C-alpha positions as CSV (number, residue, x, y, z in Angstrom):
1,X,-18.3,1.3,-25.2
2,X,-21.6,0.3,-23.0
3,X,-22.6,1.9,-19.5
4,X,-25.1,0.5,-16.8
5,X,-25.6,1.7,-13.4
6,X,-27.7,1.3,-9.9
7,X,-28.2,2.9,-7.0
8,X,-28.5,2.2,-3.4
9,X,-26.1,-0.3,-3.7
10,X,-24.2,-1.7,-0.5
11,X,-20.5,-1.4,-0.6
12,X,-19.3,-4.4,1.7
13,X,-21.6,-6.5,-0.3
14,X,-20.3,-5.6,-3.5
15,X,-17.3,-6.2,-2.1
16,X,-17.6,-9.6,-1.6
17,X,-19.6,-10.1,-5.5
18,X,-16.5,-8.9,-6.9
19,X,-14.1,-11.0,-5.3
20,X,-16.4,-13.9,-6.2
21,X,-16.2,-12.7,-9.3
22,X,-12.5,-12.6,-9.7
23,X,-11.8,-16.1,-10.0
24,X,-10.7,-17.3,-13.3
25,X,-9.9,-13.5,-14.2
26,X,-6.4,-12.9,-14.9
27,X,-6.1,-9.3,-14.2
28,X,-8.1,-8.1,-12.0
29,X,-8.9,-5.2,-9.6
30,X,-10.3,-4.0,-5.8
31,X,-9.7,-0.8,-4.5
32,X,-11.9,-0.6,-1.1
33,X,-12.2,2.1,1.2
34,X,-13.7,-0.3,4.0
35,X,-16.4,2.5,5.0
36,X,-13.4,5.4,6.1
37,X,-14.7,8.1,4.2
38,X,-11.9,11.4,4.0
39,X,-11.8,14.7,2.2
40,X,-9.2,13.1,-0.4
41,X,-11.4,9.8,-1.1
42,X,-13.0,9.9,-3.8
43,X,-14.9,6.4,-4.1
44,X,-16.1,3.7,-1.8
45,X,-14.9,1.6,-4.0
46,X,-13.3,1.2,-7.3
47,X,-12.5,-1.8,-9.0
48,X,-11.1,-3.1,-13.0
49,X,-10.6,-6.5,-14.7
50,X,-9.5,-7.2,-17.7
51,X,-6.4,-6.1,-19.9
52,X,-6.4,-4.2,-23.3
53,X,-2.6,-3.4,-22.5
54,X,0.2,-4.0,-20.4
55,X,2.8,-2.3,-18.8
56,X,6.0,-3.0,-17.3
57,X,8.8,-0.2,-15.7
58,X,9.8,0.8,-18.8
59,X,6.7,1.5,-20.4
60,X,5.5,3.7,-17.1
61,X,8.9,5.6,-17.6
62,X,7.9,6.5,-20.8
63,X,5.0,7.9,-19.9
64,X,2.4,4.7,-19.8
65,X,1.0,6.6,-16.2
66,X,-0.7,9.8,-18.0
67,X,-2.8,7.8,-20.8
68,X,-6.3,7.3,-19.4
69,X,-7.5,4.7,-16.5
70,X,-4.7,2.6,-15.2
71,X,-4.1,0.1,-12.2
72,X,-1.4,-1.9,-10.5
73,X,1.6,-1.4,-8.5
74,X,5.0,-0.4,-8.3
75,X,7.4,-2.3,-6.9
76,X,10.2,-1.0,-3.7
77,X,12.7,-2.3,-6.2
78,X,11.8,0.5,-8.7
79,X,13.9,2.7,-6.6
80,X,16.6,1.9,-8.9
81,X,15.7,3.5,-11.9
82,X,15.8,7.2,-9.4
83,X,19.0,6.6,-7.4
84,X,21.9,4.2,-7.9
85,X,21.9,1.8,-4.9
86,X,23.5,-2.1,-4.1
87,X,20.9,-4.4,-4.7
88,X,21.3,-8.4,-3.8
89,X,19.1,-9.7,-1.3
90,X,17.0,-12.3,-2.8
91,X,13.4,-12.1,-4.0
92,X,11.7,-14.9,-2.8
93,X,8.5,-14.1,-4.8
94,X,10.1,-13.3,-8.0
95,X,7.8,-9.7,-8.2
96,X,8.1,-7.4,-11.7
97,X,9.8,-3.8,-10.9
98,X,6.3,-3.2,-11.6
99,X,3.0,-4.0,-13.5
100,X,0.1,-2.4,-14.3
101,X,-2.9,-3.1,-16.8
102,X,-5.5,-1.1,-18.6
103,X,-8.9,-2.8,-18.1
104,X,-11.6,-3.6,-20.2
105,X,-14.3,-3.1,-17.4
106,X,-14.3,-0.1,-14.9
107,X,-16.5,0.1,-11.9
108,X,-16.9,2.6,-9.3
109,X,-19.2,3.4,-6.2
110,X,-19.7,6.2,-5.0
111,X,-20.1,7.5,-1.3
112,X,-24.2,7.7,-2.2
113,X,-24.6,4.3,-3.0
114,X,-24.5,4.8,-6.8
115,X,-22.6,2.1,-8.4
116,X,-21.4,3.3,-12.4
117,X,-20.3,0.2,-15.0
118,X,-18.1,0.9,-18.5
119,X,-17.1,-1.7,-20.4
120,X,-14.9,-0.4,-22.7
121,X,-14.8,-3.3,-25.5
122,X,-18.5,-4.6,-25.6
123,X,-21.6,-4.2,-25.1
124,X,-22.7,-6.0,-21.7
125,X,-22.4,-3.6,-19.3
126,X,-26.0,-3.9,-18.1
127,X,-25.7,-8.1,-17.8
128,X,-22.5,-7.8,-16.1
129,X,-23.9,-5.3,-13.6
130,X,-27.1,-8.0,-12.9
131,X,-24.5,-10.5,-11.9
132,X,-22.2,-8.4,-9.7
133,X,-25.6,-7.4,-8.1
134,X,-26.7,-10.8,-7.0
135,X,-26.2,-12.3,-3.5
136,X,-22.5,-13.1,-2.9
137,X,-21.9,-16.8,-1.5
138,X,-19.7,-17.8,1.4
139,X,-16.2,-18.4,1.0
140,X,-15.8,-22.4,0.6
141,X,-11.6,-22.5,-0.2
142,X,-9.1,-22.6,2.2
143,X,-7.4,-19.6,3.4
144,X,-4.4,-21.5,5.6
145,X,-0.9,-20.2,5.5
146,X,2.0,-21.4,7.9
147,X,4.0,-18.3,8.3
148,X,7.6,-19.1,9.2
149,X,10.3,-16.0,9.8
150,X,13.5,-15.3,7.5
151,X,15.3,-14.1,10.4
152,X,15.5,-15.1,14.0
153,X,14.4,-12.9,16.7
154,X,18.0,-12.4,17.7
155,X,19.4,-11.8,13.9
156,X,16.6,-9.2,14.0
157,X,17.6,-7.5,17.5
158,X,21.6,-7.5,16.5
159,X,20.9,-6.0,13.0
160,X,18.4,-3.0,15.1
161,X,21.3,-2.9,17.2
162,X,23.7,-2.3,14.2
163,X,21.3,0.6,12.5
164,X,21.5,2.4,15.8
165,X,25.1,2.4,15.9
166,X,25.1,3.7,12.5
167,X,22.6,6.3,13.2
168,X,25.0,7.8,16.7
169,X,28.0,8.1,14.7
170,X,26.0,9.8,12.2
171,X,25.4,8.2,9.0
172,X,21.5,8.6,9.0
173,X,18.7,9.8,11.7
174,X,16.6,7.5,11.0
175,X,15.7,4.3,8.6
176,X,13.0,1.9,8.2
177,X,14.0,-1.6,8.4
178,X,11.7,-4.5,7.4
179,X,11.9,-8.5,8.2
180,X,9.9,-11.2,6.1
181,X,7.8,-14.3,6.4
182,X,7.4,-16.7,4.0
183,X,5.1,-19.9,3.4
184,X,4.5,-22.7,0.7
185,X,0.9,-23.5,-0.7
186,X,-0.3,-26.2,-2.7
187,X,-4.5,-24.8,-2.9
188,X,-5.2,-21.1,-1.7
189,X,-8.8,-19.0,-1.7
190,X,-7.0,-16.0,-2.4
191,X,-10.5,-13.8,-2.3
192,X,-11.7,-15.5,0.9
193,X,-8.1,-14.5,2.4
194,X,-8.4,-10.8,1.3
195,X,-11.9,-10.5,2.8
196,X,-10.6,-11.9,6.4
197,X,-7.6,-9.7,6.4
198,X,-10.4,-6.6,5.0
199,X,-12.6,-7.4,7.8
200,X,-10.0,-7.8,10.4
201,X,-8.6,-4.3,9.7
202,X,-10.9,-2.1,8.3
203,X,-8.4,-0.6,6.3
204,X,-8.8,2.8,4.0
205,X,-6.5,2.0,1.1
206,X,-7.0,-2.1,0.9
207,X,-6.7,-3.3,-2.6
208,X,-7.2,-7.0,-3.5
209,X,-4.5,-7.1,-7.1
210,X,-4.2,-10.1,-9.5
211,X,-2.0,-10.0,-12.2
212,X,-1.3,-13.4,-14.1
213,X,0.7,-15.4,-11.5
214,X,1.0,-12.7,-9.4
215,X,-1.6,-11.3,-6.5
216,X,-1.6,-8.5,-3.9
217,X,-3.4,-8.6,-0.7
218,X,-3.2,-5.8,1.0
219,X,-4.9,-4.1,3.9
220,X,-2.8,-0.4,4.2
221,X,-4.0,2.4,6.5
222,X,-1.6,4.2,4.3
223,X,-1.7,6.7,1.1
224,X,1.3,7.8,-0.4
225,X,0.3,10.3,-2.9
226,X,-2.8,11.4,-4.4
227,X,-3.6,13.9,-7.5
228,X,-6.2,16.1,-8.0
229,X,-5.9,18.3,-10.5
230,X,-2.3,20.2,-10.0
231,X,-2.5,19.6,-5.9
232,X,-0.7,16.3,-4.7
233,X,-1.7,15.3,-1.4
234,X,0.9,12.8,0.7
235,X,-0.3,10.9,4.2
236,X,2.6,9.2,5.7
237,X,2.6,7.0,8.4
238,X,5.0,6.7,11.6
239,X,3.7,6.0,15.0
240,X,1.9,2.9,15.7
241,X,-0.2,1.4,18.6
242,X,-2.0,-1.1,20.1
243,X,-5.9,-0.5,19.6
244,X,-7.4,-0.8,23.4
245,X,-11.4,-2.2,23.6
246,X,-11.4,-0.1,26.6
247,X,-9.8,3.4,27.1
248,X,-7.9,3.5,23.6
249,X,-8.6,7.5,23.7
250,X,-6.0,7.9,26.2
251,X,-3.4,5.0,24.2
252,X,-4.2,7.6,21.6
253,X,-2.9,10.3,23.4
254,X,-0.1,7.9,24.6
255,X,1.0,7.6,21.0
256,X,0.7,11.5,20.2
257,X,2.7,12.6,23.0
258,X,5.4,9.7,22.5
259,X,8.7,11.3,22.2
260,X,9.9,8.6,19.5
261,X,6.5,8.6,18.0
262,X,6.9,12.2,17.3
263,X,10.8,12.4,16.5
264,X,9.9,9.6,14.0
265,X,6.9,11.2,12.3
266,X,8.5,14.8,11.9
267,X,11.6,13.3,10.5
268,X,9.5,11.6,7.5
269,X,7.5,14.5,7.2
270,X,10.5,16.9,6.5
271,X,11.2,14.4,3.8
272,X,8.4,14.2,2.2
273,X,8.5,18.6,2.2
274,X,11.6,18.1,0.4
275,X,10.4,16.1,-2.1
276,X,7.4,17.7,-2.9
277,X,9.7,20.6,-3.2
278,X,11.4,19.6,-6.2
279,X,8.4,19.5,-8.2
280,X,6.1,22.1,-6.5
281,X,5.2,25.8,-7.6
282,X,6.8,28.3,-5.4
283,X,5.5,28.5,-1.8
284,X,3.0,25.9,-2.2
285,X,4.5,23.6,0.2
286,X,2.7,22.8,3.4
287,X,2.2,20.3,6.2
288,X,-1.9,20.4,6.6
289,X,-1.8,18.5,9.5
290,X,0.9,17.2,11.9
291,X,0.7,14.1,14.0
292,X,-2.8,13.7,13.6
293,X,-3.6,10.9,16.1
294,X,-6.2,7.7,14.1
295,X,-8.1,4.6,15.6
296,X,-8.6,1.5,12.6
297,X,-10.0,-1.3,13.5
298,X,-6.7,-2.9,15.0
299,X,-4.2,-0.3,15.6
300,X,-3.8,3.0,16.6
301,X,-1.6,5.3,14.0
302,X,0.1,8.7,13.9
303,X,-1.0,10.2,10.5
304,X,0.4,13.9,9.2
305,X,-1.2,15.5,5.7
306,X,1.6,17.1,3.0
307,X,0.0,18.7,0.2
308,X,1.4,20.8,-2.4
309,X,0.6,22.2,-6.1
310,X,2.6,20.7,-9.1
311,X,4.6,23.1,-11.6
312,X,2.7,23.4,-14.7
313,X,3.9,20.7,-17.5
314,X,4.5,17.7,-14.6
315,X,4.3,14.8,-15.1
316,X,3.0,11.5,-13.1
317,X,6.4,9.8,-14.0
318,X,7.9,13.4,-12.2
319,X,5.9,12.6,-9.1
320,X,7.4,9.6,-9.0
321,X,10.6,10.2,-9.6
322,X,11.0,12.7,-7.3
323,X,8.7,11.0,-4.1
324,X,9.8,7.5,-4.6
325,X,10.1,5.2,-2.9
326,X,8.3,6.5,0.0
327,X,9.7,8.3,2.8
328,X,7.7,6.4,5.4
329,X,9.3,2.8,4.3
330,X,13.0,4.6,3.5
331,X,14.3,6.5,6.3
332,X,16.1,9.8,6.3
333,X,18.5,10.7,4.7
334,X,16.5,8.6,2.1
335,X,19.6,7.0,-0.1
336,X,22.1,6.8,3.1
337,X,18.8,4.8,4.6
338,X,17.9,2.9,1.8
339,X,21.7,1.6,1.7
340,X,22.0,0.9,5.0
341,X,18.4,-1.2,5.1
342,X,19.7,-2.7,2.1
343,X,22.9,-4.2,4.1
344,X,21.2,-5.5,7.0
345,X,17.6,-6.9,5.5
346,X,18.0,-10.6,4.1
347,X,15.4,-10.6,1.5
348,X,14.4,-8.2,-1.1
349,X,10.9,-6.4,-0.4
350,X,10.1,-6.6,-3.8
351,X,5.9,-5.6,-4.0
352,X,6.3,-3.7,-0.7
353,X,7.3,-0.6,0.7
354,X,5.7,-0.3,-3.2
355,X,2.5,1.1,-3.9
356,X,-0.6,0.0,-5.4
357,X,-3.1,2.7,-7.0
358,X,-4.9,3.7,-10.1
359,X,-4.7,6.3,-12.8
360,X,-7.5,8.3,-14.5
361,X,-8.7,9.8,-17.8
362,X,-8.5,13.3,-16.4
363,X,-5.0,12.5,-15.3
364,X,-5.6,12.4,-11.3
365,X,-3.7,9.4,-9.9
366,X,-4.4,7.5,-5.8
367,X,-1.5,5.7,-4.9
368,X,-1.3,3.8,-1.4
369,X,2.1,2.4,0.7
370,X,2.4,-1.4,0.2
371,X,1.9,-2.6,3.7
372,X,-0.1,-5.3,6.6
373,X,0.1,-7.5,3.1
374,X,0.1,-10.7,1.7
375,X,2.1,-11.0,-1.7
376,X,1.0,-14.7,-3.6
377,X,3.2,-16.0,-6.4
378,X,1.1,-19.1,-7.8
379,X,3.8,-20.3,-10.1
380,X,6.3,-20.6,-7.2
381,X,3.4,-21.7,-4.7
382,X,4.4,-19.0,-2.5
383,X,3.2,-16.5,-0.1
384,X,5.5,-13.7,1.8
385,X,4.7,-11.0,3.8
386,X,6.9,-8.2,5.2
387,X,6.7,-5.9,8.2
388,X,9.2,-3.2,9.8
389,X,9.5,-0.1,11.8
390,X,11.2,3.3,12.1
391,X,14.3,2.7,13.6
392,X,16.4,6.0,15.1
393,X,18.5,6.6,18.0
394,X,15.6,6.2,20.9
395,X,14.6,2.8,19.4
396,X,14.2,-0.3,21.7
397,X,15.1,-2.8,19.5
398,X,12.7,-5.4,21.8
399,X,9.9,-2.9,21.9
400,X,10.9,-2.7,17.5
401,X,10.4,-6.3,17.5
402,X,7.5,-6.4,19.0
403,X,5.8,-3.7,17.4
404,X,6.4,-6.1,14.2
405,X,4.7,-8.9,15.3
406,X,2.1,-6.3,16.4
407,X,1.7,-5.0,12.3
408,X,1.9,-8.6,11.2
409,X,-1.3,-10.1,13.7
410,X,-4.0,-9.4,10.8
411,X,-2.1,-10.8,8.3
412,X,-1.3,-14.0,10.6
413,X,-4.6,-14.5,12.2
414,X,-6.2,-14.3,9.0
415,X,-4.2,-17.0,7.6
416,X,-4.8,-19.3,10.0
């Protein structure tokens, strides 16, 4: 193992260089905070490549998440390991339930600009660092994708109306309903496309992930769950509005006071509290922020923060068993909401509504919610993107459809 370091490194320039450097690598992960610093965000950038070992969902259940540096994803379909649920919607991208890798090289960029690179299998850390500090060239490849909807607007509106009838009957209180778009391609410069997506959103949980022929381009503003020692932090998002170039403070206040958006948010907060209570020390679950309103580059979001302390002996897999999938992407009650979403959605969500993240040698982890993303299967030459929103008794189907288009805007614009 060799270690090299540098100082005063610019995070955006390094991000661009890493994306360029990812070309030709089969296993590569880049997690970027895009300059969005918070109390619970440890790194400005975290990246890794090379696979010493590869882990699937069976390996995760056997304890692979507790063994050191791990980079990868757990898809929404991993929910079947925790609950007895119907399955049957067609999978467009052929994504495995989960896939992680133990890296050969790991790099961290701290908020003070300190870059540290660790090569676990060779003596090339210093040389590799010199390569990464070179100036990135401008992307030249194509980023165009012609996305077509999987369902028509009329089908979407009818599905939402049907779900509202289930809510009226008392079957559920809230459900996250998702719709999908698909594009076929011949050539695609995915690092360049991710760069365009990231620049349009500056989302704090952005991630670019390559796992053989699967690639995920994720510009998520949402944290699923983070572990810091015995402490767990979950930050569900429910509530979205367009960020305005002028007068956005009023738009944020309108979002914060909107009855429907607040109802969506508090129901998911209650669900997250209930999930965390399954593994938390007695009396440790707390809501440290409710209805926090945050402005990102293109949208405003209503974010709450729920915290808890793990019982002694809790494993990382135990945390997944208690909390996955995240409540913001299911609804309440969770199992009934997932069953109804499956009935009315037209495709499997696959990696969408799952999570991308990493574990550390100290046993900590940080995982996002896979939203605002494009999923690529290079073998099939298919790109998919999903969007969704919470359906409650107060939902207007047409407004829900327009919110979906707002959420998809950054992906569609980047892929033009």
